[in-house]
PDBQT receptor file of N, H, CA, C and O in Angstrom, charges set to zero:
ATOM      1  N   UNK A   1     164.072  -6.170  96.149  1.00  0.00    +0.000 N 
ATOM      2  CA  UNK A   1     164.758  -5.054  95.523  1.00  0.00    +0.000 C 
ATOM      3  C   UNK A   1     163.805  -4.403  94.524  1.00  0.00    +0.000 C 
ATOM      4  O   UNK A   1     163.181  -5.094  93.719  1.00  0.00    +0.000 OA
ATOM      5  N   UNK A   2     163.692  -3.082  94.573  1.00  0.00    +0.000 N 
ATOM      6  H   UNK A   2     164.199  -2.520  95.227  1.00  0.00    +0.000 HD
ATOM      7  CA  UNK A   2     162.755  -2.447  93.649  1.00  0.00    +0.000 C 
ATOM      8  C   UNK A   2     163.376  -2.244  92.275  1.00  0.00    +0.000 C 
ATOM      9  O   UNK A   2     164.589  -2.360  92.102  1.00  0.00    +0.000 OA
ATOM     10  N   UNK A   3     162.539  -1.945  91.319  1.00  0.00    +0.000 N 
ATOM     11  H   UNK A   3     161.554  -1.851  91.459  1.00  0.00    +0.000 HD
ATOM     12  CA  UNK A   3     162.968  -1.848  89.933  1.00  0.00    +0.000 C 
ATOM     13  C   UNK A   3     163.973  -0.722  89.711  1.00  0.00    +0.000 C 
ATOM     14  O   UNK A   3     164.790  -0.803  88.794  1.00  0.00    +0.000 OA
ATOM     15  N   UNK A   4     163.931   0.310  90.521  1.00  0.00    +0.000 N 
ATOM     16  H   UNK A   4     163.268   0.375  91.267  1.00  0.00    +0.000 HD
ATOM     17  CA  UNK A   4     164.822   1.448  90.334  1.00  0.00    +0.000 C 
ATOM     18  C   UNK A   4     166.272   1.121  90.665  1.00  0.00    +0.000 C 
ATOM     19  O   UNK A   4     167.185   1.724  90.101  1.00  0.00    +0.000 OA
ATOM     20  N   UNK A   5     166.493   0.177  91.568  1.00  0.00    +0.000 N 
ATOM     21  H   UNK A   5     165.751  -0.312  92.026  1.00  0.00    +0.000 HD
ATOM     22  CA  UNK A   5     167.855  -0.096  92.018  1.00  0.00    +0.000 C 
ATOM     23  C   UNK A   5     168.326  -1.496  91.667  1.00  0.00    +0.000 C 
ATOM     24  O   UNK A   5     169.445  -1.865  92.025  1.00  0.00    +0.000 OA
ATOM     25  N   UNK A   6     167.524  -2.279  90.990  1.00  0.00    +0.000 N 
ATOM     26  H   UNK A   6     166.615  -1.979  90.699  1.00  0.00    +0.000 HD
ATOM     27  CA  UNK A   6     167.927  -3.652  90.710  1.00  0.00    +0.000 C 
ATOM     28  C   UNK A   6     169.097  -3.699  89.743  1.00  0.00    +0.000 C 
ATOM     29  O   UNK A   6     169.225  -2.862  88.850  1.00  0.00    +0.000 OA
ATOM     30  N   UNK A   7     169.949  -4.699  89.940  1.00  0.00    +0.000 N 
ATOM     31  H   UNK A   7     169.845  -5.379  90.665  1.00  0.00    +0.000 HD
ATOM     32  CA  UNK A   7     171.092  -4.892  89.058  1.00  0.00    +0.000 C 
ATOM     33  C   UNK A   7     170.603  -5.436  87.719  1.00  0.00    +0.000 C 
ATOM     34  O   UNK A   7     169.677  -6.245  87.658  1.00  0.00    +0.000 OA
ATOM     35  N   UNK A   8     171.236  -4.982  86.669  1.00  0.00    +0.000 N 
ATOM     36  H   UNK A   8     171.988  -4.325  86.719  1.00  0.00    +0.000 HD
ATOM     37  CA  UNK A   8     170.869  -5.453  85.342  1.00  0.00    +0.000 C 
ATOM     38  C   UNK A   8     171.583  -6.762  85.034  1.00  0.00    +0.000 C 
ATOM     39  O   UNK A   8     172.749  -6.945  85.384  1.00  0.00    +0.000 OA
ATOM     40  N   UNK A   9     170.881  -7.653  84.385  1.00  0.00    +0.000 N 
ATOM     41  H   UNK A   9     169.934  -7.504  84.100  1.00  0.00    +0.000 HD
ATOM     42  CA  UNK A   9     171.466  -8.902  83.922  1.00  0.00    +0.000 C 
ATOM     43  C   UNK A   9     172.256  -8.615  82.636  1.00  0.00    +0.000 C 
ATOM     44  O   UNK A   9     171.985  -7.630  81.948  1.00  0.00    +0.000 OA
ATOM     45  N   UNK A  10     173.225  -9.471  82.316  1.00  0.00    +0.000 N 
ATOM     46  H   UNK A  10     173.444 -10.270  82.875  1.00  0.00    +0.000 HD
ATOM     47  CA  UNK A  10     174.043  -9.287  81.113  1.00  0.00    +0.000 C 
ATOM     48  C   UNK A  10     173.171  -9.204  79.861  1.00  0.00    +0.000 C 
ATOM     49  O   UNK A  10     173.442  -8.403  78.966  1.00  0.00    +0.000 OA
ATOM     50  N   UNK A  11     172.122 -10.033  79.796  1.00  0.00    +0.000 N 
ATOM     51  H   UNK A  11     171.902 -10.683  80.523  1.00  0.00    +0.000 HD
ATOM     52  CA  UNK A  11     171.244 -10.004  78.617  1.00  0.00    +0.000 C 
ATOM     53  C   UNK A  11     170.501  -8.674  78.507  1.00  0.00    +0.000 C 
ATOM     54  O   UNK A  11     170.231  -8.194  77.406  1.00  0.00    +0.000 OA
ATOM     55  N   UNK A  12     170.175  -8.086  79.653  1.00  0.00    +0.000 N 
ATOM     56  H   UNK A  12     170.394  -8.476  80.547  1.00  0.00    +0.000 HD
ATOM     57  CA  UNK A  12     169.512  -6.779  79.648  1.00  0.00    +0.000 C 
ATOM     58  C   UNK A  12     170.450  -5.703  79.097  1.00  0.00    +0.000 C 
ATOM     59  O   UNK A  12     170.043  -4.858  78.300  1.00  0.00    +0.000 OA
ATOM     60  N   UNK A  13     171.707  -5.748  79.534  1.00  0.00    +0.000 N 
ATOM     61  H   UNK A  13     172.038  -6.435  80.182  1.00  0.00    +0.000 HD
ATOM     62  CA  UNK A  13     172.704  -4.780  79.069  1.00  0.00    +0.000 C 
ATOM     63  C   UNK A  13     172.904  -4.925  77.568  1.00  0.00    +0.000 C 
ATOM     64  O   UNK A  13     173.025  -3.927  76.859  1.00  0.00    +0.000 OA
ATOM     65  N   UNK A  14     172.938  -6.155  77.083  1.00  0.00    +0.000 N 
ATOM     66  H   UNK A  14     172.839  -6.966  77.660  1.00  0.00    +0.000 HD
ATOM     67  CA  UNK A  14     173.095  -6.404  75.644  1.00  0.00    +0.000 C 
ATOM     68  C   UNK A  14     171.917  -5.827  74.862  1.00  0.00    +0.000 C 
ATOM     69  O   UNK A  14     172.108  -5.178  73.833  1.00  0.00    +0.000 OA
ATOM     70  N   UNK A  15     170.704  -6.064  75.348  1.00  0.00    +0.000 N 
ATOM     71  H   UNK A  15     170.549  -6.591  76.183  1.00  0.00    +0.000 HD
ATOM     72  CA  UNK A  15     169.524  -5.533  74.667  1.00  0.00    +0.000 C 
ATOM     73  C   UNK A  15     169.513  -4.005  74.680  1.00  0.00    +0.000 C 
ATOM     74  O   UNK A  15     169.139  -3.371  73.694  1.00  0.00    +0.000 OA
ATOM     75  N   UNK A  16     169.920  -3.431  75.786  1.00  0.00    +0.000 N 
ATOM     76  H   UNK A  16     170.225  -3.946  76.587  1.00  0.00    +0.000 HD
ATOM     77  CA  UNK A  16     169.987  -1.975  75.873  1.00  0.00    +0.000 C 
ATOM     78  C   UNK A  16     170.941  -1.425  74.813  1.00  0.00    +0.000 C 
ATOM     79  O   UNK A  16     170.621  -0.461  74.119  1.00  0.00    +0.000 OA
ATOM     80  N   UNK A  17     172.109  -2.044  74.696  1.00  0.00    +0.000 N 
ATOM     81  H   UNK A  17     172.369  -2.828  75.260  1.00  0.00    +0.000 HD
ATOM     82  CA  UNK A  17     173.093  -1.606  73.703  1.00  0.00    +0.000 C 
ATOM     83  C   UNK A  17     172.546  -1.787  72.288  1.00  0.00    +0.000 C 
ATOM     84  O   UNK A  17     172.715  -0.915  71.436  1.00  0.00    +0.000 OA
ATOM     85  N   UNK A  18     171.901  -2.908  72.046  1.00  0.00    +0.000 N 
ATOM     86  H   UNK A  18     171.764  -3.616  72.739  1.00  0.00    +0.000 HD
ATOM     87  CA  UNK A  18     171.364  -3.204  70.718  1.00  0.00    +0.000 C 
ATOM     88  C   UNK A  18     170.366  -2.143  70.272  1.00  0.00    +0.000 C 
ATOM     89  O   UNK A  18     170.378  -1.728  69.113  1.00  0.00    +0.000 OA
ATOM     90  N   UNK A  19     169.498  -1.700  71.185  1.00  0.00    +0.000 N 
ATOM     91  H   UNK A  19     169.488  -2.038  72.127  1.00  0.00    +0.000 HD
ATOM     92  CA  UNK A  19     168.433  -0.769  70.839  1.00  0.00    +0.000 C 
ATOM     93  C   UNK A  19     168.738   0.683  71.203  1.00  0.00    +0.000 C 
ATOM     94  O   UNK A  19     167.904   1.563  70.992  1.00  0.00    +0.000 OA
ATOM     95  N   UNK A  20     169.920   0.935  71.743  1.00  0.00    +0.000 N 
ATOM     96  H   UNK A  20     170.598   0.220  71.914  1.00  0.00    +0.000 HD
ATOM     97  CA  UNK A  20     170.282   2.302  72.108  1.00  0.00    +0.000 C 
ATOM     98  C   UNK A  20     169.536   2.826  73.317  1.00  0.00    +0.000 C 
ATOM     99  O   UNK A  20     169.287   4.027  73.429  1.00  0.00    +0.000 OA
ATOM    100  N   UNK A  21     169.180   1.935  74.218  1.00  0.00    +0.000 N 
ATOM    101  H   UNK A  21     169.382   0.960  74.127  1.00  0.00    +0.000 HD
ATOM    102  CA  UNK A  21     168.446   2.324  75.433  1.00  0.00    +0.000 C 
ATOM    103  C   UNK A  21     169.455   2.719  76.512  1.00  0.00    +0.000 C 
ATOM    104  O   UNK A  21     170.450   2.027  76.732  1.00  0.00    +0.000 OA
ATOM    105  N   UNK A  22     169.186   3.832  77.174  1.00  0.00    +0.000 N 
ATOM    106  H   UNK A  22     168.379   4.395  76.995  1.00  0.00    +0.000 HD
ATOM    107  CA  UNK A  22     170.066   4.333  78.224  1.00  0.00    +0.000 C 
ATOM    108  C   UNK A  22     169.308   4.329  79.547  1.00  0.00    +0.000 C 
ATOM    109  O   UNK A  22     168.175   4.803  79.629  1.00  0.00    +0.000 OA
ATOM    110  N   UNK A  23     169.938   3.799  80.562  1.00  0.00    +0.000 N 
ATOM    111  H   UNK A  23     170.858   3.414  80.495  1.00  0.00    +0.000 HD
ATOM    112  CA  UNK A  23     169.339   3.810  81.903  1.00  0.00    +0.000 C 
ATOM    113  C   UNK A  23     169.737   5.110  82.591  1.00  0.00    +0.000 C 
ATOM    114  O   UNK A  23     170.903   5.503  82.579  1.00  0.00    +0.000 OA
ATOM    115  N   UNK A  24     168.751   5.767  83.190  1.00  0.00    +0.000 N 
ATOM    116  H   UNK A  24     167.804   5.447  83.200  1.00  0.00    +0.000 HD
ATOM    117  CA  UNK A  24     169.008   7.026  83.863  1.00  0.00    +0.000 C 
ATOM    118  C   UNK A  24     168.374   6.996  85.249  1.00  0.00    +0.000 C 
ATOM    119  O   UNK A  24     167.170   6.776  85.379  1.00  0.00    +0.000 OA
ATOM    120  N   UNK A  25     169.177   7.215  86.278  1.00  0.00    +0.000 N 
ATOM    121  H   UNK A  25     170.156   7.394  86.173  1.00  0.00    +0.000 HD
ATOM    122  CA  UNK A  25     168.614   7.243  87.638  1.00  0.00    +0.000 C 
ATOM    123  C   UNK A  25     167.652   8.411  87.808  1.00  0.00    +0.000 C 
ATOM    124  O   UNK A  25     167.798   9.451  87.165  1.00  0.00    +0.000 OA
ATOM    125  N   UNK A  26     166.676   8.226  88.675  1.00  0.00    +0.000 N 
ATOM    126  H   UNK A  26     166.557   7.382  89.197  1.00  0.00    +0.000 HD
ATOM    127  CA  UNK A  26     165.663   9.252  88.917  1.00  0.00    +0.000 C 
ATOM    128  C   UNK A  26     165.609   9.546  90.417  1.00  0.00    +0.000 C 
ATOM    129  O   UNK A  26     165.600   8.629  91.238  1.00  0.00    +0.000 OA
ATOM    130  N   UNK A  27     165.574  10.815  90.758  1.00  0.00    +0.000 N 
ATOM    131  H   UNK A  27     165.582  11.560  90.091  1.00  0.00    +0.000 HD
ATOM    132  CA  UNK A  27     165.399  11.208  92.156  1.00  0.00    +0.000 C 
ATOM    133  C   UNK A  27     163.910  11.249  92.465  1.00  0.00    +0.000 C 
ATOM    134  O   UNK A  27     163.108  11.715  91.656  1.00  0.00    +0.000 OA
ATOM    135  N   UNK A  28     163.551  10.755  93.648  1.00  0.00    +0.000 N 
ATOM    136  H   UNK A  28     164.203  10.376  94.305  1.00  0.00    +0.000 HD
ATOM    137  CA  UNK A  28     162.178  10.832  94.125  1.00  0.00    +0.000 C 
ATOM    138  C   UNK A  28     162.163  11.633  95.406  1.00  0.00    +0.000 C 
ATOM    139  O   UNK A  28     163.091  11.551  96.212  1.00  0.00    +0.000 OA
ATOM    140  N   UNK A  29     161.133  12.391  95.590  1.00  0.00    +0.000 N 
ATOM    141  H   UNK A  29     160.379  12.457  94.936  1.00  0.00    +0.000 HD
ATOM    142  CA  UNK A  29     160.940  13.189  96.792  1.00  0.00    +0.000 C 
ATOM    143  C   UNK A  29     159.692  12.653  97.476  1.00  0.00    +0.000 C 
ATOM    144  O   UNK A  29     158.600  12.694  96.909  1.00  0.00    +0.000 OA
ATOM    145  N   UNK A  30     159.856  12.150  98.695  1.00  0.00    +0.000 N 
ATOM    146  H   UNK A  30     160.743  12.117  99.155  1.00  0.00    +0.000 HD
ATOM    147  CA  UNK A  30     158.757  11.518  99.410  1.00  0.00    +0.000 C 
ATOM    148  C   UNK A  30     158.165  12.489 100.418  1.00  0.00    +0.000 C 
ATOM    149  O   UNK A  30     158.878  13.112 101.205  1.00  0.00    +0.000 OA
ATOM    150  N   UNK A  31     156.847  12.602 100.374  1.00  0.00    +0.000 N 
ATOM    151  H   UNK A  31     156.268  12.096  99.735  1.00  0.00    +0.000 HD
ATOM    152  CA  UNK A  31     156.115  13.384 101.372  1.00  0.00    +0.000 C 
ATOM    153  C   UNK A  31     154.847  12.625 101.694  1.00  0.00    +0.000 C 
ATOM    154  O   UNK A  31     154.084  12.248 100.804  1.00  0.00    +0.000 OA
ATOM    155  N   UNK A  32     154.633  12.405 102.986  1.00  0.00    +0.000 N 
ATOM    156  H   UNK A  32     155.253  12.711 103.708  1.00  0.00    +0.000 HD
ATOM    157  CA  UNK A  32     153.490  11.643 103.450  1.00  0.00    +0.000 C 
ATOM    158  C   UNK A  32     153.542  10.268 102.781  1.00  0.00    +0.000 C 
ATOM    159  O   UNK A  32     154.549   9.573 102.914  1.00  0.00    +0.000 OA
ATOM    160  N   UNK A  33     152.527   9.866 102.090  1.00  0.00    +0.000 N 
ATOM    161  H   UNK A  33     151.709  10.431 101.982  1.00  0.00    +0.000 HD
ATOM    162  CA  UNK A  33     152.542   8.546 101.442  1.00  0.00    +0.000 C 
ATOM    163  C   UNK A  33     152.742   8.659  99.938  1.00  0.00    +0.000 C 
ATOM    164  O   UNK A  33     152.545   7.685  99.211  1.00  0.00    +0.000 OA
ATOM    165  N   UNK A  34     153.130   9.838  99.467  1.00  0.00    +0.000 N 
ATOM    166  H   UNK A  34     153.290  10.629 100.058  1.00  0.00    +0.000 HD
ATOM    167  CA  UNK A  34     153.253  10.064  98.030  1.00  0.00    +0.000 C 
ATOM    168  C   UNK A  34     154.706  10.238  97.607  1.00  0.00    +0.000 C 
ATOM    169  O   UNK A  34     155.549  10.677  98.389  1.00  0.00    +0.000 OA
ATOM    170  N   UNK A  35     154.977   9.888  96.370  1.00  0.00    +0.000 N 
ATOM    171  H   UNK A  35     154.292   9.530  95.735  1.00  0.00    +0.000 HD
ATOM    172  CA  UNK A  35     156.307  10.007  95.790  1.00  0.00    +0.000 C 
ATOM    173  C   UNK A  35     156.225  10.983  94.606  1.00  0.00    +0.000 C 
ATOM    174  O   UNK A  35     155.393  10.829  93.712  1.00  0.00    +0.000 OA
ATOM    175  N   UNK A  36     157.090  11.965  94.624  1.00  0.00    +0.000 N 
ATOM    176  H   UNK A  36     157.766  12.090  95.351  1.00  0.00    +0.000 HD
ATOM    177  CA  UNK A  36     157.106  12.992  93.586  1.00  0.00    +0.000 C 
ATOM    178  C   UNK A  36     158.428  12.947  92.838  1.00  0.00    +0.000 C 
ATOM    179  O   UNK A  36     159.466  12.641  93.424  1.00  0.00    +0.000 OA
ATOM    180  N   UNK A  37     158.393  13.249  91.548  1.00  0.00    +0.000 N 
ATOM    181  H   UNK A  37     157.550  13.497  91.072  1.00  0.00    +0.000 HD
ATOM    182  CA  UNK A  37     159.630  13.375  90.774  1.00  0.00    +0.000 C 
ATOM    183  C   UNK A  37     160.072  14.832  90.715  1.00  0.00    +0.000 C 
ATOM    184  O   UNK A  37     161.148  15.138  90.200  1.00  0.00    +0.000 OA
ATOM    185  N   UNK A  38     159.257  15.714  91.233  1.00  0.00    +0.000 N 
ATOM    186  H   UNK A  38     158.384  15.465  91.651  1.00  0.00    +0.000 HD
ATOM    187  CA  UNK A  38     159.564  17.142  91.255  1.00  0.00    +0.000 C 
ATOM    188  C   UNK A  38     159.580  17.631  92.695  1.00  0.00    +0.000 C 
ATOM    189  O   UNK A  38     158.598  17.469  93.420  1.00  0.00    +0.000 OA
ATOM    190  N   UNK A  39     160.685  18.226  93.110  1.00  0.00    +0.000 N 
ATOM    191  H   UNK A  39     161.482  18.358  92.522  1.00  0.00    +0.000 HD
ATOM    192  CA  UNK A  39     160.763  18.804  94.456  1.00  0.00    +0.000 C 
ATOM    193  C   UNK A  39     159.726  19.908  94.611  1.00  0.00    +0.000 C 
ATOM    194  O   UNK A  39     159.116  20.048  95.671  1.00  0.00    +0.000 OA
ATOM    195  N   UNK A  40     159.529  20.688  93.561  1.00  0.00    +0.000 N 
ATOM    196  H   UNK A  40     160.025  20.575  92.700  1.00  0.00    +0.000 HD
ATOM    197  CA  UNK A  40     158.546  21.783  93.596  1.00  0.00    +0.000 C 
ATOM    198  C   UNK A  40     157.150  21.247  93.928  1.00  0.00    +0.000 C 
ATOM    199  O   UNK A  40     156.429  21.851  94.724  1.00  0.00    +0.000 OA
ATOM    200  N   UNK A  41     156.767  20.125  93.328  1.00  0.00    +0.000 N 
ATOM    201  H   UNK A  41     157.352  19.634  92.682  1.00  0.00    +0.000 HD
ATOM    202  CA  UNK A  41     155.451  19.539  93.594  1.00  0.00    +0.000 C 
ATOM    203  C   UNK A  41     155.353  19.018  95.023  1.00  0.00    +0.000 C 
ATOM    204  O   UNK A  41     154.317  19.174  95.669  1.00  0.00    +0.000 OA
ATOM    205  N   UNK A  42     156.424  18.402  95.520  1.00  0.00    +0.000 N 
ATOM    206  H   UNK A  42     157.265  18.276  94.994  1.00  0.00    +0.000 HD
ATOM    207  CA  UNK A  42     156.419  17.882  96.897  1.00  0.00    +0.000 C 
ATOM    208  C   UNK A  42     156.288  19.023  97.903  1.00  0.00    +0.000 C 
ATOM    209  O   UNK A  42     155.530  18.922  98.867  1.00  0.00    +0.000 OA
ATOM    210  N   UNK A  43     157.019  20.093  97.680  1.00  0.00    +0.000 N 
ATOM    211  H   UNK A  43     157.635  20.176  96.897  1.00  0.00    +0.000 HD
ATOM    212  CA  UNK A  43     156.954  21.250  98.585  1.00  0.00    +0.000 C 
ATOM    213  C   UNK A  43     155.572  21.896  98.525  1.00  0.00    +0.000 C 
ATOM    214  O   UNK A  43     155.023  22.293  99.553  1.00  0.00    +0.000 OA
ATOM    215  N   UNK A  44     155.014  21.998  97.329  1.00  0.00    +0.000 N 
ATOM    216  H   UNK A  44     155.460  21.675  96.494  1.00  0.00    +0.000 HD
ATOM    217  CA  UNK A  44     153.678  22.590  97.187  1.00  0.00    +0.000 C 
ATOM    218  C   UNK A  44     152.649  21.783  97.975  1.00  0.00    +0.000 C 
ATOM    219  O   UNK A  44     151.792  22.359  98.645  1.00  0.00    +0.000 OA
ATOM    220  N   UNK A  45     152.727  20.463  97.900  1.00  0.00    +0.000 N 
ATOM    221  H   UNK A  45     153.423  19.995  97.356  1.00  0.00    +0.000 HD
ATOM    222  CA  UNK A  45     151.787  19.621  98.644  1.00  0.00    +0.000 C 
ATOM    223  C   UNK A  45     152.004  19.763 100.144  1.00  0.00    +0.000 C 
ATOM    224  O   UNK A  45     151.041  19.834 100.908  1.00  0.00    +0.000 OA
ATOM    225  N   UNK A  46     153.255  19.806 100.567  1.00  0.00    +0.000 N 
ATOM    226  H   UNK A  46     154.037  19.749  99.946  1.00  0.00    +0.000 HD
ATOM    227  CA  UNK A  46     153.558  19.972 101.989  1.00  0.00    +0.000 C 
ATOM    228  C   UNK A  46     152.989  21.291 102.508  1.00  0.00    +0.000 C 
ATOM    229  O   UNK A  46     152.461  21.354 103.618  1.00  0.00    +0.000 OA
ATOM    230  N   UNK A  47     153.101  22.335 101.701  1.00  0.00    +0.000 N 
ATOM    231  H   UNK A  47     153.530  22.284 100.799  1.00  0.00    +0.000 HD
ATOM    232  CA  UNK A  47     152.546  23.639 102.102  1.00  0.00    +0.000 C 
ATOM    233  C   UNK A  47     151.030  23.595 102.165  1.00  0.00    +0.000 C 
ATOM    234  O   UNK A  47     150.429  24.186 103.063  1.00  0.00    +0.000 OA
ATOM    235  N   UNK A  48     150.395  22.893 101.212  1.00  0.00    +0.000 N 
ATOM    236  H   UNK A  48     150.883  22.412 100.482  1.00  0.00    +0.000 HD
ATOM    237  CA  UNK A  48     148.931  22.766 101.257  1.00  0.00    +0.000 C 
ATOM    238  C   UNK A  48     148.506  22.049 102.536  1.00  0.00    +0.000 C 
ATOM    239  O   UNK A  48     147.534  22.446 103.180  1.00  0.00    +0.000 OA
ATOM    240  N   UNK A  49     149.216  21.018 102.895  1.00  0.00    +0.000 N 
ATOM    241  H   UNK A  49     150.006  20.695 102.372  1.00  0.00    +0.000 HD
ATOM    242  CA  UNK A  49     148.897  20.273 104.127  1.00  0.00    +0.000 C 
ATOM    243  C   UNK A  49     149.120  21.145 105.356  1.00  0.00    +0.000 C 
ATOM    244  O   UNK A  49     148.323  21.129 106.294  1.00  0.00    +0.000 OA
ATOM    245  N   UNK A  50     150.201  21.898 105.341  1.00  0.00    +0.000 N 
ATOM    246  H   UNK A  50     150.848  21.911 104.578  1.00  0.00    +0.000 HD
ATOM    247  CA  UNK A  50     150.500  22.792 106.462  1.00  0.00    +0.000 C 
ATOM    248  C   UNK A  50     149.395  23.833 106.614  1.00  0.00    +0.000 C 
ATOM    249  O   UNK A  50     148.945  24.102 107.728  1.00  0.00    +0.000 OA
ATOM    250  N   UNK A  51     148.962  24.414 105.513  1.00  0.00    +0.000 N 
ATOM    251  H   UNK A  51     149.328  24.196 104.609  1.00  0.00    +0.000 HD
ATOM    252  CA  UNK A  51     147.903  25.436 105.548  1.00  0.00    +0.000 C 
ATOM    253  C   UNK A  51     146.578  24.843 106.002  1.00  0.00    +0.000 C 
ATOM    254  O   UNK A  51     145.810  25.512 106.695  1.00  0.00    +0.000 OA
ATOM    255  N   UNK A  52     146.299  23.615 105.629  1.00  0.00    +0.000 N 
ATOM    256  H   UNK A  52     146.922  23.072 105.066  1.00  0.00    +0.000 HD
ATOM    257  CA  UNK A  52     145.044  22.967 106.010  1.00  0.00    +0.000 C 
ATOM    258  C   UNK A  52     144.977  22.725 107.511  1.00  0.00    +0.000 C 
ATOM    259  O   UNK A  52     143.891  22.759 108.090  1.00  0.00    +0.000 OA
ATOM    260  N   UNK A  53     146.121  22.481 108.153  1.00  0.00    +0.000 N 
ATOM    261  H   UNK A  53     147.003  22.453 107.682  1.00  0.00    +0.000 HD
ATOM    262  CA  UNK A  53     146.112  22.227 109.596  1.00  0.00    +0.000 C 
ATOM    263  C   UNK A  53     146.129  23.519 110.404  1.00  0.00    +0.000 C 
ATOM    264  O   UNK A  53     145.849  23.503 111.603  1.00  0.00    +0.000 OA
ATOM    265  N   UNK A  54     146.455  24.641 109.757  1.00  0.00    +0.000 N 
ATOM    266  H   UNK A  54     146.682  24.654 108.784  1.00  0.00    +0.000 HD
ATOM    267  CA  UNK A  54     146.480  25.928 110.456  1.00  0.00    +0.000 C 
ATOM    268  C   UNK A  54     145.106  26.550 110.558  1.00  0.00    +0.000 C 
ATOM    269  O   UNK A  54     144.911  27.446 111.379  1.00  0.00    +0.000 OA
ATOM    270  N   UNK A  55     144.151  26.118 109.766  1.00  0.00    +0.000 N 
ATOM    271  H   UNK A  55     144.309  25.389 109.100  1.00  0.00    +0.000 HD
ATOM    272  CA  UNK A  55     142.820  26.731 109.730  1.00  0.00    +0.000 C 
ATOM    273  C   UNK A  55     141.998  26.292 110.896  1.00  0.00    +0.000 C 
ATOM    274  O   UNK A  55     140.847  26.707 111.031  1.00  0.00    +0.000 OA
TER     275      UNK A  55
């Protein structure tokens, strides 16, 4: 199980509450072998690859 989806242990939840830490899910956009946090960046790379194969 990867770190992004792993279940939190009770002690982890307690520490988060103690320090005011908030867990926030993150969307990833996968293109080729790379992972992007920005759809704009993923699309830009896909377009660069598309243009490179058209030449």
